[in-house]
C-alpha positions as CSV (number, residue, x, y, z in Angstrom):
1,M,-121.0,36.7,53.7
2,P,-117.8,37.0,55.8
3,K,-116.5,40.4,56.6
4,R,-113.3,41.4,54.9
5,K,-110.4,42.0,57.1
6,Q,-109.2,45.5,57.3
7,I,-105.6,46.0,56.6
8,S,-103.9,48.1,59.1
9,T,-102.2,51.2,57.7
10,M,-100.1,51.6,60.8
11,N,-96.5,52.2,59.9
12,H,-97.5,52.5,56.2
13,P,-97.8,56.1,55.2
14,P,-100.4,56.9,52.6
15,P,-99.2,57.3,49.0
16,Q,-98.2,60.8,48.0
17,T,-100.0,60.7,44.6
18,T,-103.6,62.0,44.1
19,A,-106.2,59.3,44.3
20,I,-108.3,58.9,41.1
21,T,-111.8,57.4,41.9
22,T,-114.1,58.2,38.9
23,R,-114.0,58.3,35.2
24,T,-115.1,62.0,35.3
25,T,-112.2,62.8,37.6
26,V,-109.8,61.1,35.2
27,K,-111.3,63.0,32.2
28,K,-110.9,66.3,34.0
29,L,-107.4,65.6,35.0
30,R,-106.5,64.7,31.5
31,E,-108.0,68.0,30.2
32,N,-106.7,70.2,32.9
33,P,-103.8,68.5,34.8
34,T,-102.9,69.9,38.1
35,P,-99.4,70.0,39.4
36,S,-100.2,67.4,42.0
37,S,-101.5,65.0,39.3
38,K,-98.4,65.1,37.3
39,I,-96.1,62.1,37.9
40,P,-92.5,63.3,38.1
41,F,-89.9,61.4,36.1
42,Q,-86.2,61.7,36.6
43,S,-84.6,63.2,33.6
44,R,-82.2,60.9,31.7
45,K,-79.2,62.0,29.8
46,I,-79.0,60.3,26.4
47,R,-75.5,59.6,25.1
48,K,-74.9,60.2,21.5
49,L,-73.1,57.5,19.6
50,T,-70.5,58.6,17.1
51,T,-68.4,56.7,14.7
52,T,-65.2,58.0,16.2
53,A,-65.7,56.4,19.6
54,T,-62.7,54.3,20.8
55,V,-63.7,50.7,21.6
56,V,-61.4,48.7,23.9
57,Y,-61.7,44.9,23.6
58,N,-60.8,43.0,26.7
59,D,-61.9,39.7,25.1
60,P,-59.6,38.8,22.2
61,T,-62.3,36.5,20.8
62,K,-64.7,39.5,20.3
63,S,-62.1,41.8,18.8
64,P,-62.4,42.5,15.0
65,H,-58.6,42.3,14.8
66,P,-56.4,39.5,16.0
67,P,-54.4,40.3,19.2
68,L,-50.8,41.3,19.0
69,I,-48.3,38.5,19.6
70,K,-46.5,39.2,22.9
71,I,-42.9,37.8,22.9
72,P,-41.7,36.9,26.4
73,K,-38.8,38.9,27.9
74,S,-35.4,37.8,26.8
75,L,-31.8,38.2,28.1
76,S,-30.6,39.0,24.5
77,T,-29.7,42.6,25.3
78,K,-27.0,44.1,27.6
79,P,-29.5,46.4,29.4
80,E,-31.6,43.4,30.3
81,I,-28.6,41.6,31.7
82,D,-27.5,44.7,33.6
83,A,-31.0,44.9,35.1
84,A,-30.7,41.3,36.1
85,L,-27.3,41.8,37.8
86,N,-28.6,44.8,39.7
87,H,-31.6,42.9,41.0
88,L,-29.5,39.9,42.1
89,R,-26.9,42.1,43.8
90,S,-29.6,43.8,45.9
91,A,-31.6,40.6,46.6
92,D,-28.8,38.3,47.6
93,P,-25.6,39.5,49.3
94,L,-23.9,36.1,48.9
95,L,-24.6,36.1,45.2
96,A,-23.5,39.8,45.0
97,A,-20.1,38.8,46.1
98,L,-19.9,36.1,43.5
99,I,-21.1,38.5,40.8
100,S,-18.2,40.8,41.6
101,T,-15.6,38.1,41.0
102,H,-16.9,37.0,37.6
103,A,-17.5,38.7,34.3
104,P,-21.2,39.1,33.3
105,P,-22.8,36.5,31.0
106,K,-21.9,36.8,27.3
107,L,-24.5,37.4,24.6
108,S,-24.6,34.6,22.0
109,P,-26.6,34.6,18.8
110,N,-29.8,32.7,18.5
111,N,-30.3,29.8,16.2
112,S,-33.8,28.7,15.0
113,P,-35.6,26.8,17.8
114,F,-35.8,23.6,15.6
115,L,-32.1,23.7,14.9
116,S,-31.3,24.2,18.6
117,L,-33.6,21.4,19.7
118,T,-32.0,18.9,17.3
119,K,-28.6,19.9,18.6
120,S,-29.8,19.4,22.2
121,V,-31.0,15.9,21.4
122,I,-27.7,14.9,19.7
123,F,-25.6,16.4,22.6
124,Q,-27.5,14.5,25.3
125,Q,-25.3,12.4,27.6
126,L,-22.2,12.8,25.4
127,A,-18.8,14.5,26.0
128,T,-18.6,17.8,24.2
129,K,-15.9,16.7,21.7
130,A,-17.8,13.6,20.7
131,A,-21.1,15.4,20.4
132,N,-19.6,18.2,18.3
133,S,-18.2,15.6,15.9
134,I,-21.6,13.8,15.5
135,Y,-23.5,17.0,15.2
136,T,-21.2,18.3,12.4
137,R,-21.7,15.0,10.4
138,F,-25.5,15.3,11.0
139,V,-25.6,18.9,9.6
140,S,-23.5,17.8,6.6
141,L,-25.9,15.0,5.9
142,C,-28.7,17.6,5.8
143,G,-26.7,20.0,3.7
144,T,-26.0,23.1,5.7
145,H,-27.3,24.6,9.0
146,S,-30.2,26.2,7.0
147,D,-31.1,22.8,5.6
148,V,-31.8,21.3,9.1
149,V,-35.6,21.6,8.8
150,P,-38.3,19.1,9.8
151,N,-39.1,17.7,6.4
152,R,-35.4,17.1,5.6
153,V,-34.8,15.3,8.9
154,L,-37.9,13.2,8.3
155,S,-36.6,12.2,4.9
156,L,-33.5,10.6,6.5
157,T,-33.9,7.0,7.4
158,P,-32.8,5.7,10.9
159,Q,-29.9,3.9,9.1
160,K,-28.7,7.2,7.5
161,L,-28.8,8.9,10.8
162,R,-26.9,6.0,12.4
163,E,-24.1,6.6,9.9
164,T,-23.4,10.0,11.4
165,G,-23.0,8.5,14.9
166,V,-26.6,9.2,16.1
167,S,-27.9,6.2,18.1
168,A,-31.0,4.4,17.1
169,R,-32.9,5.9,20.1
170,K,-31.8,9.4,19.3
171,A,-32.8,8.9,15.6
172,S,-36.4,8.1,16.8
173,Y,-36.2,11.3,19.0
174,L,-35.2,13.4,16.0
175,H,-38.0,11.9,13.9
176,D,-40.6,12.5,16.6
177,L,-39.4,16.2,17.0
178,S,-39.6,16.7,13.3
179,D,-43.0,15.1,13.1
180,K,-44.4,17.5,15.7
181,F,-43.1,20.4,13.8
182,S,-44.4,19.2,10.4
183,T,-47.9,18.6,11.8
184,G,-48.0,22.0,13.4
185,F,-48.0,20.8,17.0
186,L,-44.8,22.8,17.4
187,S,-43.4,25.7,15.4
188,D,-40.6,28.3,15.7
189,T,-43.2,31.0,16.2
190,L,-45.1,29.1,18.8
191,I,-42.0,28.3,20.8
192,L,-40.8,31.9,20.7
193,T,-44.1,33.3,21.9
194,A,-45.3,30.7,24.4
195,D,-45.0,31.4,28.1
196,D,-42.5,29.3,30.2
197,E,-45.1,27.0,31.6
198,K,-46.9,26.2,28.3
199,L,-43.5,25.8,26.5
200,F,-42.3,23.4,29.1
201,Q,-45.5,21.2,28.7
202,M,-45.2,21.2,24.9
203,L,-41.5,20.4,24.7
204,T,-41.6,17.6,27.3
205,S,-44.2,15.8,25.2
206,V,-41.5,15.2,22.6
207,K,-39.7,11.9,22.9
208,G,-36.3,12.2,24.4
209,I,-36.8,15.8,25.6
210,G,-37.0,15.9,29.4
211,P,-37.1,18.7,32.0
212,W,-33.4,19.2,32.0
213,S,-33.2,19.6,28.2
214,V,-36.1,22.0,28.2
215,H,-34.5,24.1,30.9
216,M,-31.2,24.3,29.0
217,F,-33.0,25.2,25.8
218,M,-34.9,27.9,27.5
219,I,-31.8,29.5,29.1
220,F,-29.2,29.2,26.3
221,S,-31.3,29.2,23.1
222,L,-34.3,31.3,24.0
223,H,-32.5,33.4,26.7
224,R,-35.5,33.2,29.0
225,P,-34.6,35.1,32.2
226,D,-36.5,33.2,34.9
227,V,-35.6,29.5,34.6
228,L,-34.3,27.5,37.5
229,P,-33.0,24.1,36.4
230,V,-33.6,22.3,39.7
231,G,-32.4,19.0,38.3
232,D,-29.0,20.3,37.1
233,L,-26.2,18.9,39.2
234,G,-23.9,21.9,38.7
235,V,-26.6,24.4,39.8
236,R,-27.5,22.3,42.8
237,K,-23.8,21.9,43.9
238,G,-23.4,25.7,43.4
239,V,-26.3,26.4,45.7
240,Q,-25.0,24.0,48.2
241,C,-21.6,25.6,48.1
242,L,-22.8,29.2,48.1
243,Y,-25.1,28.8,51.1
244,G,-22.9,26.3,53.0
245,L,-25.5,23.5,53.0
246,K,-24.6,20.1,54.5
247,D,-26.5,18.2,51.9
248,L,-27.2,18.6,48.2
249,P,-30.5,20.6,48.0
250,K,-33.5,18.8,46.5
251,P,-35.7,20.5,43.9
252,M,-38.3,21.9,46.4
253,Q,-35.5,23.3,48.6
254,M,-33.9,24.8,45.4
255,E,-37.2,26.6,44.7
256,Q,-37.4,28.0,48.2
257,I,-33.7,29.1,48.4
258,C,-33.7,30.7,44.9
259,E,-37.0,32.4,45.2
260,K,-35.2,35.7,46.0
261,W,-33.6,35.6,42.5
262,R,-36.9,36.0,40.7
263,P,-37.4,37.2,38.0
264,Y,-33.8,36.4,37.0
265,R,-33.2,32.9,38.2
266,S,-31.5,32.0,34.9
267,V,-28.7,34.5,35.6
268,G,-28.4,33.2,39.2
269,S,-28.1,29.7,37.8
270,W,-25.4,30.8,35.4
271,Y,-23.4,32.0,38.3
272,M,-23.8,28.7,40.1
273,W,-22.1,27.1,37.1
274,R,-19.3,29.7,37.3
275,L,-18.9,29.0,41.0
276,M,-18.4,25.3,40.5
277,E,-16.3,25.8,37.4
278,A,-13.9,28.1,39.3
279,K,-13.6,25.6,42.2
280,T,-12.9,22.7,39.8
281,T,-10.3,24.8,37.9
282,K,-8.7,26.0,41.1
283,G,-8.4,22.4,42.3
284,N,-6.6,21.4,39.1
285,N,-4.1,24.2,38.7
286,G,-4.4,26.7,41.5
287,N,-6.1,29.2,39.3
288,A,-9.6,30.5,40.2
289,Q,-10.4,31.6,36.6
290,G,-13.2,29.6,35.0
291,V,-12.7,28.1,31.5
292,V,-15.7,28.1,29.1
293,E,-15.8,25.0,26.9
294,D,-19.2,25.1,25.2
295,D,-22.3,27.2,24.7
296,Q,-24.1,25.8,27.7
297,S,-21.6,27.2,30.1
298,G,-20.4,30.3,28.2
299,G,-23.3,32.7,28.1
300,F,-26.8,33.5,26.9
């Protein structure tokens, strides 16, 4: 029978507990335990549960109550506009000089998102006077402004819409917008509460509503503070003029130059329109005062 190898105990200190070798010894230890035979246990503090404990839910899906709806910040109040102007003055000296020569943006009342979007579609690529005329006839066809709702617009045939001056293509855009509202893909509440990125994705899925239209809607209808319409010619020309650029800035360059305006790029953009408006007016009659002609150049 082969010998069993002895395991070296070098560097392995013997256990500190008492060795138990026989049943008799075990019995004695049970009857008369010695201090060395007692195995120490660390005391544990037991927390008492009460019904008044405050529970914080980090996961909305596990909360017994639905999460509160958070509405994104808006430029609908004077204090918020004042905060924007103070930030822009300190962040951009060139813009600060421009701010000092123009009145602050005006506050304008909000229409319902659906009504504002229908107006945006109708106004696309039209002169202000012609667009206003068509829009007035469109509202009259629906009834009143409060009657411009998805189901009412869907009930109007393309031919009926054409009678107001709306083109066949725009009639299809209005129907697609109304359909997305009626099916729940879009809603006034969803539009008011969605963050800028999600809102941009949802609205650009509507036929006829592109990035420029969404940016204008976010600035002038929702009063979102941090929108930079990189595709707007007036804003691009304003940035070119303000910073003395040789060429018209491309979208990526616009993002880089206007980064310092965050989180109030909407207000910075508004002053780019004012800058170009003043230059145009000055060239026409020698007066540097800008003239406001419609909602998209007048204020928030």
